[in-house]
N, C-alpha and C positions, 0 to 999 in steps of 0.2 A: 666520531661516534659512527659504530658500524650500524647501528641498528637509529632512525628515527621515528618518532612518534606523530601522527599525522590525525589533526583533529576533524572527527568524523565534521559531516556536512550536509548530511540528509537532516532535512525539515522530519517533526512530527506531523502527520493529515489531521485535519481537521475532523474528518468520520471514516468510519468504516469503509466507505464507498470510493472515495478518494484516494485509498489504500489500497482498495481495488483494482483500481483506472491506473493503477503503476504498475502492476503487472506486467513482466512482457507474455508476449505472442499468444493474447490470446485467442481461442477460437470463438468465446460469447463476448460479443462487447460490452455489454455492462449485468451487473447483478440479476439473478435470476427474480421473482418476486415473493418466493418464499425464504430466500438470502435476506433481501431484501425488510419482509419482514422481521424475521428471527433480529437483523441488526437492528431494528426498530424500537426492540423488546427495551 
């Protein structure tokens, strides 16, 4: 076979905050207060 399918190894994050923390090269170390408020609703 020329092409092989690879199973995805990424897990679903528990919360949007954890998804944000997985982003590379961030200048801001955490979510901003208004972002946290919007994600909490």
